[in-house]
C-alpha positions as CSV (number, residue, x, y, z in Angstrom):
1,X,8.2,22.2,-8.2
2,X,11.2,21.2,-6.2
3,X,9.2,19.7,-3.3
4,X,7.4,17.4,-5.7
5,X,10.8,16.2,-7.1
6,X,12.3,15.5,-3.7
7,X,9.3,13.5,-2.4
8,X,9.4,11.5,-5.7
9,X,13.1,10.9,-5.0
10,X,12.4,9.8,-1.5
11,X,9.7,7.4,-2.7
12,X,12.1,6.1,-5.4
13,X,14.8,5.6,-2.7
14,X,12.4,3.7,-0.4
15,X,11.2,1.5,-3.4
16,X,14.8,0.9,-4.3
17,X,15.7,-0.2,-0.8
18,X,12.6,-2.4,-0.5
19,X,13.5,-3.9,-3.8
20,X,17.1,-4.6,-2.7
21,X,15.9,-6.1,0.5
22,X,13.3,-8.2,-1.3
23,X,16.0,-9.4,-3.8
24,X,18.3,-10.2,-0.9
25,X,15.7,-12.4,0.7
26,X,14.9,-14.1,-2.6
27,X,18.5,-14.8,-3.4
28,X,19.7,-15.9,0.0
29,X,19.1,-19.5,-1.1
30,X,20.6,-18.8,-4.6
31,X,23.9,-17.4,-5.6
32,X,25.5,-14.2,-4.3
33,X,26.2,-13.0,-7.8
34,X,22.5,-12.8,-8.7
35,X,22.1,-10.7,-5.6
36,X,24.9,-8.4,-6.4
37,X,23.6,-7.9,-9.9
38,X,20.0,-7.1,-8.9
39,X,21.1,-4.7,-6.2
40,X,23.5,-3.0,-8.5
41,X,20.8,-2.6,-11.1
42,X,18.3,-1.1,-8.6
43,X,21.0,1.2,-7.3
44,X,22.0,2.5,-10.7
45,X,18.5,3.9,-11.3
46,X,18.3,5.5,-7.9
47,X,19.8,8.8,-6.6
48,X,23.1,8.8,-4.7
49,X,21.5,8.5,-1.3
50,X,19.6,5.4,-2.3
51,X,22.8,3.9,-3.8
52,X,24.3,4.0,-0.3
53,X,21.1,2.5,1.2
54,X,21.2,-0.3,-1.4
55,X,24.9,-0.8,-0.7
56,X,24.1,-1.2,3.0
57,X,21.2,-3.6,2.2
58,X,23.5,-5.5,0.0
59,X,26.2,-5.8,2.7
60,X,23.7,-7.1,5.2
61,X,22.3,-9.5,2.6
62,X,25.8,-10.7,1.7
63,X,26.7,-11.2,5.4
64,X,23.5,-13.3,5.7
65,X,24.5,-15.3,2.7
66,X,28.0,-15.9,4.0
67,X,26.6,-17.1,7.3
68,X,24.6,-19.7,5.5
69,X,27.3,-21.0,3.2
70,X,30.7,-19.8,4.3
71,X,32.8,-20.4,7.4
72,X,31.5,-19.0,10.8
73,X,32.6,-15.4,11.4
74,X,33.4,-14.7,15.1
75,X,33.3,-11.4,16.9
76,X,35.0,-11.0,20.3
77,X,34.8,-8.3,22.9
78,X,37.6,-6.5,24.7
79,X,36.8,-3.7,27.2
80,X,33.2,-3.5,25.7
81,X,34.7,-3.1,22.2
82,X,33.4,-5.5,19.6
83,X,36.2,-6.8,17.3
84,X,35.7,-8.9,14.2
85,X,34.7,-10.6,12.1
86,X,37.4,-13.2,12.6
87,X,37.7,-16.7,11.1
88,X,38.2,-19.8,13.2
89,X,41.8,-19.8,12.1
90,X,42.3,-16.1,13.3
91,X,40.5,-16.9,16.6
92,X,43.0,-19.8,17.1
93,X,45.9,-17.3,16.5
94,X,44.4,-14.8,18.9
95,X,44.0,-17.5,21.6
96,X,47.6,-18.7,21.1
97,X,48.8,-15.1,21.4
98,X,46.8,-14.6,24.6
99,X,44.5,-11.9,23.1
100,X,41.5,-14.1,23.5
101,X,41.0,-16.3,26.6
102,X,38.3,-18.8,27.7
103,X,36.5,-15.9,29.5
104,X,36.5,-13.6,26.5
105,X,33.0,-12.8,25.3
106,X,32.4,-14.0,21.8
107,X,29.5,-14.0,19.3
108,X,28.7,-15.6,16.0
109,X,25.5,-15.8,13.9
110,X,24.4,-19.2,15.3
111,X,24.2,-17.6,18.8
112,X,21.4,-15.3,17.7
113,X,21.4,-12.2,19.9
114,X,23.4,-13.5,22.9
115,X,27.1,-13.4,23.5
116,X,28.8,-16.3,25.3
117,X,32.3,-16.7,26.8
118,X,34.8,-18.7,24.7
119,X,34.7,-21.4,27.3
120,X,30.9,-21.8,26.7
121,X,31.2,-22.2,22.9
122,X,31.7,-25.9,22.1
123,X,33.5,-25.5,18.8
124,X,36.0,-22.9,20.1
125,X,36.5,-24.7,23.4
126,X,37.3,-28.0,21.5
127,X,39.7,-26.2,19.3
128,X,41.5,-24.2,22.1
129,X,41.6,-27.3,24.4
130,X,43.4,-29.3,21.6
131,X,45.7,-26.3,21.2
132,X,46.5,-26.1,24.9
133,X,47.3,-29.9,25.0
134,X,49.7,-29.8,22.0
135,X,53.2,-30.5,23.2
136,X,55.7,-27.6,22.9
137,X,58.1,-28.0,20.0
């Protein structure tokens, strides 16, 4: 029957997503490539819907991975719209251009669930203050 098939597919999809999430957790300390490979393998055995689910899981896992080993990714908010991720270098350019100010709400992984103003984030404040004090050429 058709209904048996679809419930099997759903179970398979859930198992695939759980597997991908499990692999993501297991490899956060390891390399990103092992994570990619394992997620790709689990996705190739699953139906199309699960492949998308696995891709989403993989994206989340990769962003977790980057947060641990890569540079900080900043998000900023203009008119309640979240914009990002931006590198520190990009944030510096946005500040220099006047797009981002000391009162612009920003967020990065280390902040957890709370947003702060640029002026309340030590790293950005130090960077922007040094920029503001540079003599005009």
